[in-house]
Biopython code that builds the backbone (N, CA, C, O; Angstrom):
import numpy as np
from Bio.PDB.StructureBuilder import StructureBuilder

atoms = [
    (1, "MET", "N", (48.562, -2.833, -3.120)),
    (1, "MET", "CA", (48.547, -4.258, -3.274)),
    (1, "MET", "C", (48.825, -4.904, -1.904)),
    (1, "MET", "O", (49.665, -4.415, -1.149)),
    (2, "ILE", "N", (48.121, -5.997, -1.588)),
    (2, "ILE", "CA", (48.243, -6.695, -0.306)),
    (2, "ILE", "C", (49.246, -7.831, -0.463)),
    (2, "ILE", "O", (49.185, -8.606, -1.417)),
    (3, "SER", "N", (50.179, -7.916, 0.500)),
    (3, "SER", "CA", (51.165, -9.002, 0.429)),
    (3, "SER", "C", (50.534, -10.313, 0.886)),
    (3, "SER", "O", (49.464, -10.334, 1.495)),
    (4, "PHE", "N", (51.212, -11.378, 0.582)),
    (4, "PHE", "CA", (50.721, -12.737, 0.889)),
    (4, "PHE", "C", (50.557, -12.939, 2.404)),
    (4, "PHE", "O", (49.549, -13.509, 2.822)),
    (5, "THR", "N", (51.497, -12.498, 3.233)),
    (5, "THR", "CA", (51.421, -12.657, 4.685)),
    (5, "THR", "C", (50.316, -11.814, 5.298)),
    (5, "THR", "O", (49.657, -12.251, 6.241)),
    (6, "GLU", "N", (50.104, -10.609, 4.774)),
    (6, "GLU", "CA", (49.039, -9.760, 5.292)),
    (6, "GLU", "C", (47.666, -10.374, 5.048)),
    (6, "GLU", "O", (46.733, -10.171, 5.824)),
    (7, "LEU", "N", (47.560, -11.112, 3.979)),
    (7, "LEU", "CA", (46.303, -11.754, 3.648)),
    (7, "LEU", "C", (45.933, -12.778, 4.719)),
    (7, "LEU", "O", (44.785, -12.823, 5.161)),
    (8, "PHE", "N", (46.890, -13.595, 5.135)),
    (8, "PHE", "CA", (46.622, -14.609, 6.156)),
    (8, "PHE", "C", (46.466, -14.007, 7.547)),
    (8, "PHE", "O", (45.629, -14.457, 8.330)),
    (9, "ILE", "N", (47.255, -13.008, 7.853)),
    (9, "ILE", "CA", (47.155, -12.382, 9.162)),
    (9, "ILE", "C", (45.810, -11.695, 9.326)),
    (9, "ILE", "O", (45.200, -11.782, 10.391)),
    (10, "SER", "N", (45.351, -11.033, 8.321)),
    (10, "SER", "CA", (44.058, -10.364, 8.427)),
    (10, "SER", "C", (42.928, -11.385, 8.553)),
    (10, "SER", "O", (41.962, -11.142, 9.278)),
    (11, "ASN", "N", (43.028, -12.510, 7.869)),
    (11, "ASN", "CA", (42.017, -13.550, 7.999)),
    (11, "ASN", "C", (41.990, -14.133, 9.413)),
    (11, "ASN", "O", (40.921, -14.412, 9.955)),
    (12, "ALA", "N", (43.147, -14.312, 9.993)),
    (12, "ALA", "CA", (43.217, -14.863, 11.345)),
    (12, "ALA", "C", (42.568, -13.899, 12.333)),
    (12, "ALA", "O", (41.854, -14.330, 13.238)),
    (13, "HIS", "N", (42.805, -12.615, 12.170)),
    (13, "HIS", "CA", (42.175, -11.652, 13.068)),
    (13, "HIS", "C", (40.673, -11.621, 12.844)),
    (13, "HIS", "O", (39.904, -11.485, 13.796)),
    (14, "ALA", "N", (40.266, -11.743, 11.633)),
    (14, "ALA", "CA", (38.844, -11.714, 11.336)),
    (14, "ALA", "C", (38.147, -12.938, 11.925)),
    (14, "ALA", "O", (37.041, -12.814, 12.452)),
    (15, "GLU", "N", (38.764, -14.116, 11.848)),
    (15, "GLU", "CA", (38.152, -15.313, 12.420)),
    (15, "GLU", "C", (38.074, -15.225, 13.936)),
    (15, "GLU", "O", (37.084, -15.651, 14.532)),
    (16, "GLY", "N", (39.101, -14.679, 14.560)),
    (16, "GLY", "CA", (39.099, -14.537, 16.015)),
    (16, "GLY", "C", (38.008, -13.588, 16.481)),
    (16, "GLY", "O", (37.406, -13.807, 17.532)),
    (17, "ALA", "N", (37.747, -12.547, 15.722)),
    (17, "ALA", "CA", (36.727, -11.585, 16.112)),
    (17, "ALA", "C", (35.335, -12.137, 15.893)),
    (17, "ALA", "O", (34.404, -11.779, 16.615)),
    (18, "ALA", "N", (35.180, -13.005, 14.906)),
    (18, "ALA", "CA", (33.859, -13.520, 14.578)),
    (18, "ALA", "C", (33.469, -14.722, 15.439)),
    (18, "ALA", "O", (32.293, -15.084, 15.482)),
    (19, "ALA", "N", (34.421, -15.342, 16.118)),
    (19, "ALA", "CA", (34.132, -16.535, 16.921)),
    (19, "ALA", "C", (33.305, -16.148, 18.142)),
    (19, "ALA", "O", (33.549, -15.110, 18.756)),
    (20, "PRO", "N", (32.326, -16.983, 18.494)),
    (20, "PRO", "CA", (31.515, -16.674, 19.676)),
    (20, "PRO", "C", (32.356, -16.753, 20.951)),
    (20, "PRO", "O", (33.252, -17.589, 21.062)),
    (21, "ALA", "N", (32.066, -15.898, 21.886)),
    (21, "ALA", "CA", (32.818, -15.861, 23.139)),
    (21, "ALA", "C", (32.438, -17.054, 24.010)),
    (21, "ALA", "O", (31.256, -17.355, 24.178)),
    (22, "GLY", "N", (33.439, -17.729, 24.562)),
    (22, "GLY", "CA", (33.199, -18.881, 25.444)),
    (22, "GLY", "C", (32.587, -20.031, 24.671)),
    (22, "GLY", "O", (31.825, -19.757, 23.743)),
    (23, "GLY", "N", (32.836, -21.224, 24.953)),
    (23, "GLY", "CA", (32.211, -22.357, 24.305)),
    (23, "GLY", "C", (31.558, -23.193, 25.377)),
    (23, "GLY", "O", (30.649, -23.988, 25.137)),
    (24, "GLY", "N", (32.059, -22.978, 26.550)),
    (24, "GLY", "CA", (31.510, -23.667, 27.699)),
    (24, "GLY", "C", (31.643, -25.175, 27.631)),
    (24, "GLY", "O", (32.694, -25.717, 27.289)),
    (25, "PHE", "N", (30.566, -25.825, 27.962)),
    (25, "PHE", "CA", (30.530, -27.282, 28.097)),
    (25, "PHE", "C", (30.676, -27.992, 26.752)),
    (25, "PHE", "O", (31.203, -29.103, 26.696)),
    (26, "LEU", "N", (30.224, -27.373, 25.687)),
    (26, "LEU", "CA", (30.244, -28.031, 24.377)),
    (26, "LEU", "C", (31.653, -28.321, 23.886)),
    (26, "LEU", "O", (31.856, -29.271, 23.130)),
    (27, "GLU", "N", (32.630, -27.523, 24.301)),
    (27, "GLU", "CA", (34.013, -27.786, 23.910)),
    (27, "GLU", "C", (34.561, -29.034, 24.604)),
    (27, "GLU", "O", (35.428, -29.709, 24.049)),
    (28, "PHE", "N", (34.079, -29.348, 25.789)),
    (28, "PHE", "CA", (34.576, -30.501, 26.536)),
    (28, "PHE", "C", (33.728, -31.752, 26.347)),
    (28, "PHE", "O", (34.092, -32.818, 26.842)),
    (29, "LEU", "N", (32.620, -31.645, 25.650)),
    (29, "LEU", "CA", (31.735, -32.787, 25.439)),
    (29, "LEU", "C", (32.430, -33.957, 24.729)),
    (29, "LEU", "O", (32.253, -35.094, 25.167)),
    (30, "PRO", "N", (33.203, -33.748, 23.668)),
    (30, "PRO", "CA", (33.901, -34.889, 23.051)),
    (30, "PRO", "C", (34.895, -35.563, 24.007)),
    (30, "PRO", "O", (35.040, -36.785, 23.981)),
    (31, "LEU", "N", (35.563, -34.794, 24.831)),
    (31, "LEU", "CA", (36.497, -35.359, 25.799)),
    (31, "LEU", "C", (35.763, -36.194, 26.844)),
    (31, "LEU", "O", (36.228, -37.275, 27.205)),
    (32, "VAL", "N", (34.646, -35.718, 27.323)),
    (32, "VAL", "CA", (33.838, -36.453, 28.299)),
    (32, "VAL", "C", (33.321, -37.741, 27.669)),
    (32, "VAL", "O", (33.339, -38.793, 28.309)),
    (33, "ALA", "N", (32.865, -37.671, 26.432)),
    (33, "ALA", "CA", (32.370, -38.863, 25.732)),
    (33, "ALA", "C", (33.488, -39.873, 25.539)),
    (33, "ALA", "O", (33.260, -41.072, 25.696)),
    (34, "LEU", "N", (34.685, -39.423, 25.205)),
    (34, "LEU", "CA", (35.831, -40.316, 25.035)),
    (34, "LEU", "C", (36.191, -41.003, 26.347)),
    (34, "LEU", "O", (36.482, -42.199, 26.357)),
    (35, "LEU", "N", (36.175, -40.278, 27.432)),
    (35, "LEU", "CA", (36.465, -40.863, 28.736)),
    (35, "LEU", "C", (35.414, -41.891, 29.130)),
    (35, "LEU", "O", (35.753, -42.925, 29.705)),
    (36, "ALA", "N", (34.149, -41.630, 28.833)),
    (36, "ALA", "CA", (33.077, -42.576, 29.143)),
    (36, "ALA", "C", (33.248, -43.857, 28.337)),
    (36, "ALA", "O", (33.097, -44.952, 28.880)),
    (37, "VAL", "N", (33.556, -43.736, 27.063)),
    (37, "VAL", "CA", (33.782, -44.919, 26.224)),
    (37, "VAL", "C", (34.978, -45.700, 26.734)),
    (37, "VAL", "O", (34.916, -46.927, 26.816)),
    (38, "PHE", "N", (36.050, -45.031, 27.074)),
    (38, "PHE", "CA", (37.250, -45.675, 27.615)),
    (38, "PHE", "C", (36.921, -46.448, 28.889)),
    (38, "PHE", "O", (37.386, -47.574, 29.068)),
    (39, "TYR", "N", (36.129, -45.859, 29.766)),
    (39, "TYR", "CA", (35.768, -46.521, 31.020)),
    (39, "TYR", "C", (34.936, -47.776, 30.767)),
    (39, "TYR", "O", (35.241, -48.838, 31.311)),
    (40, "PHE", "N", (33.887, -47.666, 29.945)),
    (40, "PHE", "CA", (32.970, -48.789, 29.754)),
    (40, "PHE", "C", (33.533, -49.887, 28.861)),
    (40, "PHE", "O", (33.120, -51.039, 28.990)),
    (41, "LEU", "N", (34.451, -49.577, 27.971)),
    (41, "LEU", "CA", (34.994, -50.598, 27.083)),
    (41, "LEU", "C", (36.303, -51.209, 27.562)),
    (41, "LEU", "O", (36.638, -52.325, 27.168)),
    (42, "ILE", "N", (37.046, -50.503, 28.403)),
    (42, "ILE", "CA", (38.358, -51.007, 28.817)),
    (42, "ILE", "C", (38.454, -51.215, 30.325)),
    (42, "ILE", "O", (38.730, -52.330, 30.770)),
    (43, "LEU", "N", (38.237, -50.192, 31.106)),
    (43, "LEU", "CA", (38.473, -50.280, 32.545)),
    (43, "LEU", "C", (37.482, -51.192, 33.260)),
    (43, "LEU", "O", (37.889, -52.038, 34.056)),
    (44, "ARG", "N", (36.209, -51.035, 32.993)),
    (44, "ARG", "CA", (35.194, -51.802, 33.708)),
    (44, "ARG", "C", (35.297, -53.311, 33.444)),
    (44, "ARG", "O", (35.241, -54.086, 34.399)),
    (45, "PRO", "N", (35.446, -53.760, 32.192)),
    (45, "PRO", "CA", (35.616, -55.203, 31.978)),
    (45, "PRO", "C", (36.888, -55.760, 32.621)),
    (45, "PRO", "O", (36.889, -56.886, 33.118)),
    (46, "GLN", "N", (37.964, -54.979, 32.612)),
    (46, "GLN", "CA", (39.199, -55.445, 33.238)),
    (46, "GLN", "C", (39.029, -55.585, 34.746)),
    (46, "GLN", "O", (39.530, -56.544, 35.332)),
    (47, "GLN", "N", (38.338, -54.656, 35.381)),
    (47, "GLN", "CA", (38.078, -54.758, 36.812)),
    (47, "GLN", "C", (37.224, -55.981, 37.123)),
    (47, "GLN", "O", (37.429, -56.644, 38.139)),
    (48, "LYS", "N", (36.276, -56.275, 36.254)),
    (48, "LYS", "CA", (35.415, -57.448, 36.442)),
    (48, "LYS", "C", (36.223, -58.744, 36.342)),
    (48, "LYS", "O", (36.048, -59.650, 37.156)),
    (49, "ARG", "N", (37.119, -58.832, 35.331)),
    (49, "ARG", "CA", (37.961, -60.030, 35.190)),
    (49, "ARG", "C", (38.886, -60.191, 36.388)),
    (49, "ARG", "O", (39.087, -61.306, 36.868)),
    (50, "THR", "N", (39.446, -59.101, 36.871)),
    (50, "THR", "CA", (40.339, -59.152, 38.031)),
    (50, "THR", "C", (39.590, -59.646, 39.261)),
    (50, "THR", "O", (40.116, -60.451, 40.029)),
    (51, "LYS", "N", (38.381, -59.173, 39.449)),
    (51, "LYS", "CA", (37.564, -59.582, 40.593)),
    (51, "LYS", "C", (37.224, -61.075, 40.516)),
    (51, "LYS", "O", (37.289, -61.777, 41.525)),
    (52, "GLU", "N", (36.861, -61.562, 39.316)),
    (52, "GLU", "CA", (36.547, -62.981, 39.140)),
    (52, "GLU", "C", (37.773, -63.849, 39.380)),
    (52, "GLU", "O", (37.662, -64.915, 39.987)),
    (53, "HIS", "N", (38.951, -63.408, 38.912)),
    (53, "HIS", "CA", (40.182, -64.176, 39.110)),
    (53, "HIS", "C", (40.549, -64.238, 40.586)),
    (53, "HIS", "O", (40.989, -65.278, 41.076)),
    (54, "LYS", "N", (40.374, -63.141, 41.286)),
    (54, "LYS", "CA", (40.680, -63.117, 42.723)),
    (54, "LYS", "C", (39.748, -64.058, 43.494)),
    (54, "LYS", "O", (40.192, -64.774, 44.391)),
    (55, "SER", "N", (38.465, -64.056, 43.147)),
    (55, "SER", "CA", (37.530, -64.953, 43.839)),
    (55, "SER", "C", (37.838, -66.419, 43.509)),
    (55, "SER", "O", (37.662, -67.289, 44.362)),
    (56, "MET", "N", (38.296, -66.702, 42.282)),
    (56, "MET", "CA", (38.683, -68.058, 41.919)),
    (56, "MET", "C", (39.903, -68.505, 42.733)),
    (56, "MET", "O", (39.958, -69.645, 43.195)),
    (57, "MET", "N", (40.872, -67.615, 42.906)),
    (57, "MET", "CA", (42.073, -67.954, 43.678)),
    (57, "MET", "C", (41.733, -68.179, 45.147)),
    (57, "MET", "O", (42.304, -69.058, 45.792)),
    (58, "ASP", "N", (40.806, -67.388, 45.676)),
    (58, "ASP", "CA", (40.416, -67.551, 47.075)),
    (58, "ASP", "C", (39.664, -68.864, 47.299)),
    (58, "ASP", "O", (39.679, -69.407, 48.404)),
    (59, "ALA", "N", (39.005, -69.376, 46.249)),
    (59, "ALA", "CA", (38.212, -70.594, 46.372)),
    (59, "ALA", "C", (39.012, -71.865, 46.079)),
    (59, "ALA", "O", (38.464, -72.964, 46.155)),
    (60, "LEU", "N", (40.291, -71.733, 45.748)),
    (60, "LEU", "CA", (41.118, -72.919, 45.468)),
    (60, "LEU", "C", (41.187, -73.818, 46.696)),
    (60, "LEU", "O", (41.316, -73.349, 47.827)),
    (61, "GLN", "N", (41.097, -75.121, 46.446)),
    (61, "GLN", "CA", (41.210, -76.084, 47.545)),
    (61, "GLN", "C", (41.893, -77.342, 47.045)),
    (61, "GLN", "O", (42.032, -77.545, 45.839)),
    (62, "LYS", "N", (42.312, -78.171, 47.957)),
    (62, "LYS", "CA", (43.013, -79.402, 47.621)),
    (62, "LYS", "C", (42.112, -80.276, 46.749)),
    (62, "LYS", "O", (40.925, -80.444, 47.033)),
    (63, "GLY", "N", (42.695, -80.830, 45.684)),
    (63, "GLY", "CA", (41.955, -81.708, 44.798)),
    (63, "GLY", "C", (41.439, -81.026, 43.540)),
    (63, "GLY", "O", (41.015, -81.708, 42.606)),
    (64, "ASP", "N", (41.464, -79.708, 43.493)),
    (64, "ASP", "CA", (41.033, -78.997, 42.284)),
    (64, "ASP", "C", (42.024, -79.253, 41.157)),
    (64, "ASP", "O", (43.231, -79.326, 41.385)),
    (65, "GLU", "N", (41.508, -79.389, 39.949)),
    (65, "GLU", "CA", (42.347, -79.534, 38.770)),
    (65, "GLU", "C", (42.458, -78.164, 38.115)),
    (65, "GLU", "O", (41.448, -77.516, 37.842)),
    (66, "VAL", "N", (43.691, -77.727, 37.863)),
    (66, "VAL", "CA", (43.929, -76.368, 37.400)),
    (66, "VAL", "C", (44.853, -76.343, 36.191)),
    (66, "VAL", "O", (45.550, -77.313, 35.895)),
    (67, "VAL", "N", (44.837, -75.208, 35.501)),
    (67, "VAL", "CA", (45.769, -74.913, 34.419)),
    (67, "VAL", "C", (46.518, -73.653, 34.816)),
    (67, "VAL", "O", (45.906, -72.670, 35.232)),
    (68, "THR", "N", (47.842, -73.678, 34.691)),
    (68, "THR", "CA", (48.630, -72.494, 35.006)),
    (68, "THR", "C", (48.728, -71.607, 33.771)),
    (68, "THR", "O", (48.327, -72.001, 32.676)),
    (69, "ALA", "N", (49.264, -70.414, 33.961)),
    (69, "ALA", "CA", (49.433, -69.481, 32.839)),
    (69, "ALA", "C", (50.400, -70.034, 31.808)),
    (69, "ALA", "O", (50.339, -69.647, 30.641)),
    (70, "GLY", "N", (51.295, -70.933, 32.212)),
    (70, "GLY", "CA", (52.240, -71.554, 31.291)),
    (70, "GLY", "C", (51.661, -72.750, 30.568)),
    (70, "GLY", "O", (52.324, -73.319, 29.701)),
    (71, "GLY", "N", (50.434, -73.152, 30.902)),
    (71, "GLY", "CA", (49.787, -74.266, 30.225)),
    (71, "GLY", "C", (49.956, -75.606, 30.915)),
    (71, "GLY", "O", (49.589, -76.635, 30.349)),
    (72, "VAL", "N", (50.503, -75.621, 32.124)),
    (72, "VAL", "CA", (50.712, -76.867, 32.864)),
    (72, "VAL", "C", (49.414, -77.264, 33.561)),
    (72, "VAL", "O", (48.803, -76.465, 34.270)),
    (73, "LEU", "N", (49.004, -78.520, 33.344)),
    (73, "LEU", "CA", (47.817, -79.044, 34.016)),
    (73, "LEU", "C", (48.251, -79.817, 35.243)),
    (73, "LEU", "O", (49.278, -80.496, 35.218)),
    (74, "GLY", "N", (47.483, -79.723, 36.319)),
    (74, "GLY", "CA", (47.810, -80.465, 37.523)),
    (74, "GLY", "C", (46.695, -80.412, 38.539)),
    (74, "GLY", "O", (45.687, -79.727, 38.365)),
    (75, "ARG", "N", (46.909, -81.161, 39.606)),
    (75, "ARG", "CA", (45.935, -81.239, 40.691)),
    (75, "ARG", "C", (46.536, -80.544, 41.910)),
    (75, "ARG", "O", (47.697, -80.770, 42.252)),
    (76, "VAL", "N", (45.751, -79.711, 42.553)),
    (76, "VAL", "CA", (46.215, -78.951, 43.721)),
    (76, "VAL", "C", (46.425, -79.908, 44.895)),
    (76, "VAL", "O", (45.530, -80.670, 45.261)),
    (77, "GLU", "N", (47.617, -79.852, 45.474)),
    (77, "GLU", "CA", (47.960, -80.680, 46.634)),
    (77, "GLU", "C", (47.919, -79.873, 47.930)),
    (77, "GLU", "O", (47.499, -80.374, 48.973)),
    (78, "LYS", "N", (48.358, -78.629, 47.852)),
    (78, "LYS", "CA", (48.402, -77.796, 49.057)),
    (78, "LYS", "C", (48.231, -76.335, 48.645)),
    (78, "LYS", "O", (48.799, -75.891, 47.647)),
    (79, "VAL", "N", (47.443, -75.594, 49.423)),
    (79, "VAL", "CA", (47.199, -74.179, 49.146)),
    (79, "VAL", "C", (47.770, -73.358, 50.289)),
    (79, "VAL", "O", (47.418, -73.558, 51.451)),
    (80, "GLY", "N", (48.657, -72.427, 49.942)),
    (80, "GLY", "CA", (49.226, -71.519, 50.933)),
    (80, "GLY", "C", (48.695, -70.112, 50.712)),
    (80, "GLY", "O", (47.748, -69.904, 49.954)),
    (81, "GLU", "N", (49.319, -69.147, 51.386)),
    (81, "GLU", "CA", (48.896, -67.752, 51.237)),
    (81, "GLU", "C", (49.166, -67.231, 49.834)),
    (81, "GLU", "O", (48.289, -66.638, 49.205)),
    (82, "GLU", "N", (50.393, -67.455, 49.341)),
    (82, "GLU", "CA", (50.769, -66.931, 48.039)),
    (82, "GLU", "C", (51.147, -68.011, 47.038)),
    (82, "GLU", "O", (51.213, -67.745, 45.838)),
    (83, "TYR", "N", (51.397, -69.235, 47.519)),
    (83, "TYR", "CA", (51.846, -70.314, 46.648)),
    (83, "TYR", "C", (50.899, -71.503, 46.723)),
    (83, "TYR", "O", (50.215, -71.714, 47.724)),
    (84, "VAL", "N", (50.876, -72.282, 45.628)),
    (84, "VAL", "CA", (50.048, -73.477, 45.535)),
    (84, "VAL", "C", (50.950, -74.613, 45.076)),
    (84, "VAL", "O", (51.726, -74.447, 44.135)),
    (85, "SER", "N", (50.854, -75.765, 45.732)),
    (85, "SER", "CA", (51.587, -76.955, 45.302)),
    (85, "SER", "C", (50.689, -77.738, 44.360)),
    (85, "SER", "O", (49.549, -78.060, 44.695)),
    (86, "ILE", "N", (51.218, -78.045, 43.170)),
    (86, "ILE", "CA", (50.442, -78.742, 42.146)),
    (86, "ILE", "C", (51.160, -80.023, 41.761)),
    (86, "ILE", "O", (52.345, -80.001, 41.431)),
    (87, "ALA", "N", (50.440, -81.145, 41.803)),
    (87, "ALA", "CA", (50.973, -82.420, 41.339)),
    (87, "ALA", "C", (50.726, -82.500, 39.842)),
    (87, "ALA", "O", (49.580, -82.514, 39.391)),
    (88, "ILE", "N", (51.828, -82.553, 39.062)),
    (88, "ILE", "CA", (51.679, -82.591, 37.612)),
    (88, "ILE", "C", (51.881, -84.002, 37.054)),
    (88, "ILE", "O", (51.532, -84.264, 35.903)),
    (89, "ALA", "N", (52.436, -84.906, 37.854)),
    (89, "ALA", "CA", (52.613, -86.312, 37.476)),
    (89, "ALA", "C", (52.816, -87.089, 38.776)),
    (89, "ALA", "O", (52.846, -86.503, 39.858)),
    (90, "ASP", "N", (52.954, -88.420, 38.664)),
    (90, "ASP", "CA", (53.192, -89.221, 39.860)),
    (90, "ASP", "C", (54.498, -88.801, 40.512)),
    (90, "ASP", "O", (55.546, -88.788, 39.868)),
    (91, "ASN", "N", (54.431, -88.460, 41.783)),
    (91, "ASN", "CA", (55.587, -88.055, 42.596)),
    (91, "ASN", "C", (56.300, -86.802, 42.081)),
    (91, "ASN", "O", (57.470, -86.593, 42.402)),
    (92, "ILE", "N", (55.635, -85.980, 41.304)),
    (92, "ILE", "CA", (56.207, -84.711, 40.855)),
    (92, "ILE", "C", (55.254, -83.592, 41.266)),
    (92, "ILE", "O", (54.149, -83.464, 40.739)),
    (93, "VAL", "N", (55.716, -82.784, 42.224)),
    (93, "VAL", "CA", (54.921, -81.671, 42.747)),
    (93, "VAL", "C", (55.712, -80.388, 42.536)),
    (93, "VAL", "O", (56.884, -80.304, 42.904)),
    (94, "VAL", "N", (55.072, -79.400, 41.946)),
    (94, "VAL", "CA", (55.713, -78.103, 41.742)),
    (94, "VAL", "C", (54.943, -77.050, 42.519)),
    (94, "VAL", "O", (53.749, -77.191, 42.784)),
    (95, "GLN", "N", (55.651, -75.999, 42.873)),
    (95, "GLN", "CA", (55.008, -74.881, 43.554)),
    (95, "GLN", "C", (54.928, -73.712, 42.580)),
    (95, "GLN", "O", (55.909, -73.377, 41.916)),
    (96, "VAL", "N", (53.755, -73.098, 42.502)),
    (96, "VAL", "CA", (53.548, -71.925, 41.652)),
    (96, "VAL", "C", (52.847, -70.851, 42.468)),
    (96, "VAL", "O", (52.209, -71.134, 43.482)),
    (97, "GLN", "N", (52.975, -69.634, 42.011)),
    (97, "GLN", "CA", (52.257, -68.551, 42.661)),
    (97, "GLN", "C", (50.775, -68.678, 42.342)),
    (97, "GLN", "O", (50.397, -69.181, 41.284)),
    (98, "LYS", "N", (49.947, -68.220, 43.260)),
    (98, "LYS", "CA", (48.499, -68.277, 43.041)),
    (98, "LYS", "C", (48.092, -67.512, 41.787)),
    (98, "LYS", "O", (47.187, -67.932, 41.067)),
    (99, "PHE", "N", (48.758, -66.391, 41.527)),
    (99, "PHE", "CA", (48.400, -65.583, 40.364)),
    (99, "PHE", "C", (48.680, -66.313, 39.057)),
    (99, "PHE", "O", (48.139, -65.941, 38.016)),
    (100, "ALA", "N", (49.526, -67.357, 39.096)),
    (100, "ALA", "CA", (49.837, -68.117, 37.886)),
    (100, "ALA", "C", (48.725, -69.096, 37.521)),
    (100, "ALA", "O", (48.726, -69.638, 36.415)),
    (101, "ILE", "N", (47.784, -69.331, 38.419)),
    (101, "ILE", "CA", (46.664, -70.223, 38.118)),
    (101, "ILE", "C", (45.720, -69.470, 37.181)),
    (101, "ILE", "O", (45.188, -68.415, 37.527)),
    (102, "GLN", "N", (45.523, -70.033, 35.990)),
    (102, "GLN", "CA", (44.689, -69.363, 35.001)),
    (102, "GLN", "C", (43.234, -69.768, 35.120)),
    (102, "GLN", "O", (42.347, -68.919, 35.032)),
    (103, "MET", "N", (42.970, -71.068, 35.322)),
    (103, "MET", "CA", (41.578, -71.500, 35.440)),
    (103, "MET", "C", (41.497, -72.808, 36.202)),
    (103, "MET", "O", (42.460, -73.573, 36.265)),
    (104, "VAL", "N", (40.336, -73.048, 36.775)),
    (104, "VAL", "CA", (40.043, -74.292, 37.462)),
    (104, "VAL", "C", (39.220, -75.141, 36.503)),
    (104, "VAL", "O", (38.214, -74.687, 35.959)),
    (105, "LEU", "N", (39.663, -76.381, 36.304)),
    (105, "LEU", "CA", (38.980, -77.302, 35.386)),
    (105, "LEU", "C", (37.948, -78.123, 36.132)),
    (105, "LEU", "O", (38.045, -78.288, 37.348)),
    (106, "PRO", "N", (36.956, -78.642, 35.414)),
    (106, "PRO", "CA", (35.994, -79.558, 36.059)),
    (106, "PRO", "C", (36.723, -80.842, 36.506)),
    (106, "PRO", "O", (37.724, -81.240, 35.911)),
    (107, "LYS", "N", (36.204, -81.468, 37.551)),
    (107, "LYS", "CA", (36.819, -82.694, 38.073)),
    (107, "LYS", "C", (36.832, -83.774, 37.000)),
    (107, "LYS", "O", (35.859, -83.947, 36.265)),
    (108, "GLY", "N", (37.949, -84.500, 36.917)),
    (108, "GLY", "CA", (38.079, -85.602, 35.964)),
    (108, "GLY", "C", (38.590, -85.181, 34.602)),
    (108, "GLY", "O", (38.698, -86.023, 33.711)),
    (109, "THR", "N", (38.905, -83.930, 34.409)),
    (109, "THR", "CA", (39.397, -83.451, 33.111)),
    (109, "THR", "C", (40.758, -84.025, 32.785)),
    (109, "THR", "O", (41.000, -84.424, 31.646)),
    (110, "ILE", "N", (41.649, -84.077, 33.757)),
    (110, "ILE", "CA", (43.011, -84.561, 33.511)),
    (110, "ILE", "C", (42.986, -86.037, 33.103)),
    (110, "ILE", "O", (43.734, -86.434, 32.210)),
    (111, "LYS", "N", (42.152, -86.847, 33.732)),
    (111, "LYS", "CA", (42.082, -88.267, 33.378)),
    (111, "LYS", "C", (41.538, -88.471, 31.971)),
    (111, "LYS", "O", (41.915, -89.426, 31.293)),
    (112, "SER", "N", (40.659, -87.585, 31.530)),
    (112, "SER", "CA", (40.050, -87.745, 30.210)),
    (112, "SER", "C", (40.977, -87.304, 29.079)),
    (112, "SER", "O", (40.696, -87.579, 27.912)),
    (113, "ILE", "N", (42.062, -86.634, 29.403)),
    (113, "ILE", "CA", (42.975, -86.142, 28.365)),
    (113, "ILE", "C", (43.926, -87.228, 27.935)),
    (113, "ILE", "O", (44.770, -87.001, 27.069)),
]
sb = StructureBuilder()
sb.init_structure("model")
sb.init_model(0)
sb.init_chain("A")
sb.init_seg("    ")
for serial, (resi, resn, name, xyz) in enumerate(atoms, 1):
    if name == "N":
        sb.init_residue(resn, " ", resi, " ")
    sb.init_atom(name, np.array(xyz, "f"), 0.0, 1.0, " ", f" {name:<3s}", serial, name[0])
structure = sb.get_structure()
């Protein structure tokens, strides 16, 4: 009579002997496909957004109307290397980092609000 453990051990040896030697490229194909999907759906669009944001920050100039990441609307008064002075009301100017600028609005947007 065969014990319960011998039954499983013999099956495991039988499967190992029957398996084809080497799998080569086919074993790594799902991993390669996953990496390709990850690149095209996540990394590439993020790099594109980063590039567009950097070009927008480089193009900032005095008089542009902007929205910060915190939702503050204002008009650019002065542009420095890392900081931008934004007038948010009469005689109220705040300084924010360039990276905090979320978008540039069309001219006249603040007056229409």
